[in-house]
One Martini backbone bead per residue (centre of mass of N, CA, C, O) as a GRO file, in nm:
protein
   94
    1MET     BB    1  -0.377   0.819   2.425
    2ARG     BB    2  -0.393   0.928   2.113
    3SER     BB    3  -0.315   0.835   1.808
    4ILE     BB    4  -0.142   0.961   1.508
    5ILE     BB    5  -0.158   0.749   1.281
    6PRO     BB    6  -0.434   0.798   1.138
    7ASP     BB    7  -0.360   1.086   1.050
    8TYR     BB    8  -0.113   1.013   0.882
    9LEU     BB    9  -0.261   0.829   0.680
   10THR     BB   10  -0.465   1.038   0.579
   11GLU     BB   11  -0.254   1.239   0.471
   12GLY     BB   12  -0.118   1.044   0.271
   13LEU     BB   13  -0.367   0.992   0.096
   14ALA     BB   14  -0.424   1.289   0.018
   15ALA     BB   15  -0.149   1.322  -0.141
   16VAL     BB   16  -0.217   1.073  -0.364
   17GLN     BB   17  -0.516   1.076  -0.477
   18PRO     BB   18  -0.494   1.277  -0.731
   19ASP     BB   19  -0.341   1.031  -0.867
   20ALA     BB   20  -0.499   0.899  -1.177
   21SER     BB   21  -0.292   0.773  -1.333
   22GLY     BB   22  -0.346   0.549  -1.541
   23GLU     BB   23  -0.393   0.187  -1.548
   24PRO     BB   24  -0.497  -0.104  -1.508
   25ALA     BB   25  -0.388  -0.422  -1.535
   26GLY     BB   26  -0.522  -0.627  -1.785
   27TYR     BB   27  -0.327  -0.896  -1.744
   28ILE     BB   28  -0.458  -0.882  -1.451
   29PRO     BB   29  -0.752  -0.979  -1.337
   30GLU     BB   30  -0.761  -0.846  -1.053
   31LEU     BB   31  -0.687  -0.557  -1.157
   32ALA     BB   32  -0.903  -0.522  -1.380
   33ALA     BB   33  -1.141  -0.546  -1.145
   34ALA     BB   34  -1.050  -0.306  -1.003
   35ASP     BB   35  -1.101  -0.019  -0.816
   36PRO     BB   36  -0.932   0.285  -0.875
   37GLU     BB   37  -1.078   0.457  -0.631
   38ARG     BB   38  -0.937   0.288  -0.432
   39LEU     BB   39  -0.798   0.363  -0.093
   40SER     BB   40  -0.529   0.254   0.128
   41ALA     BB   41  -0.398   0.226   0.472
   42ALA     BB   42  -0.151   0.045   0.675
   43PHE     BB   43  -0.054  -0.023   1.030
   44ALA     BB   44   0.159  -0.250   1.203
   45MET     BB   45   0.225  -0.352   1.511
   46ILE     BB   46   0.407  -0.557   1.727
   47ASP     BB   47   0.144  -0.571   1.933
   48GLY     BB   48  -0.114  -0.584   1.701
   49GLU     BB   49  -0.175  -0.314   1.620
   50VAL     BB   50  -0.416  -0.162   1.387
   51TYR     BB   51  -0.399   0.076   1.129
   52GLY     BB   52  -0.637   0.286   0.937
   53ALA     BB   53  -0.720   0.416   0.601
   54GLY     BB   54  -0.991   0.452   0.421
   55ASP     BB   55  -1.065   0.152   0.238
   56ILE     BB   56  -1.056  -0.086   0.483
   57ASP     BB   57  -1.329  -0.266   0.388
   58THR     BB   58  -1.165  -0.339   0.135
   59ASP     BB   59  -1.066  -0.548  -0.098
   60PHE     BB   60  -0.734  -0.637  -0.198
   61THR     BB   61  -0.485  -0.654  -0.433
   62ILE     BB   62  -0.157  -0.800  -0.448
   63GLN     BB   63   0.113  -0.662  -0.630
   64ARG     BB   64   0.433  -0.715  -0.797
   65ASP     BB   65   0.738  -0.597  -0.926
   66LEU     BB   66   0.999  -0.793  -1.017
   67ALA     BB   67   1.188  -0.576  -1.140
   68ARG     BB   68   1.178  -0.384  -0.882
   69ASN     BB   69   1.101  -0.644  -0.666
   70PRO     BB   70   1.244  -0.949  -0.621
   71ARG     BB   71   1.185  -0.919  -0.324
   72PRO     BB   72   0.941  -0.953  -0.089
   73SER     BB   73   1.153  -0.857   0.145
   74GLY     BB   74   1.293  -0.710   0.401
   75PRO     BB   75   1.367  -0.610   0.682
   76GLY     BB   76   1.092  -0.701   0.872
   77GLY     BB   77   0.895  -0.705   0.601
   78ILE     BB   78   0.990  -0.478   0.420
   79ALA     BB   79   0.958  -0.328   0.147
   80SER     BB   80   1.201  -0.360  -0.122
   81ASP     BB   81   1.458  -0.307  -0.303
   82ASP     BB   82   1.748  -0.428  -0.462
   83ARG     BB   83   1.918  -0.292  -0.202
   84GLY     BB   84   1.712  -0.286   0.066
   85ASP     BB   85   1.542  -0.046   0.041
   86PRO     BB   86   1.285   0.115   0.131
   87LEU     BB   87   0.973   0.164   0.024
   88GLY     BB   88   0.737   0.417  -0.086
   89CYS     BB   89   0.454   0.306   0.023
   90THR     BB   90   0.101   0.299  -0.054
   91GLY     BB   91  -0.057   0.095   0.089
   92LEU     BB   92  -0.085  -0.214  -0.113
   93HIS     BB   93   0.113  -0.086  -0.356
   94CYS     BB   94   0.427  -0.262  -0.383
   0.00000   0.00000   0.00000
C-alpha cells in the first residue's frame, strides 16, 4: 500500500509556498546566501523511513529563533515553543 505522507507534504508545501513575504536574514551569512525560492518538507518515521517533498535534493541551513524557541526540541525531538507545545513548522525552517 502506498503511503499518503508524500501527498500530505506536497499539499502542505503548496499551501505555504505563495507566501514570499520578508527577506532572508542578512546578518546570518548562511541565510543571506540561501535561495529564498527553495522550499521542502520531510518526515522521518521511527522505523527509519523518510518521506520528502519539494526541493529535497537541495542543502538547507537550519536556524532557530532563540527568543521564540529557547529549547532545541520538545518531547521526542519535536521542535517546541517555550511552553513545550509543538510548533507548526513547515520544512526545515523551525
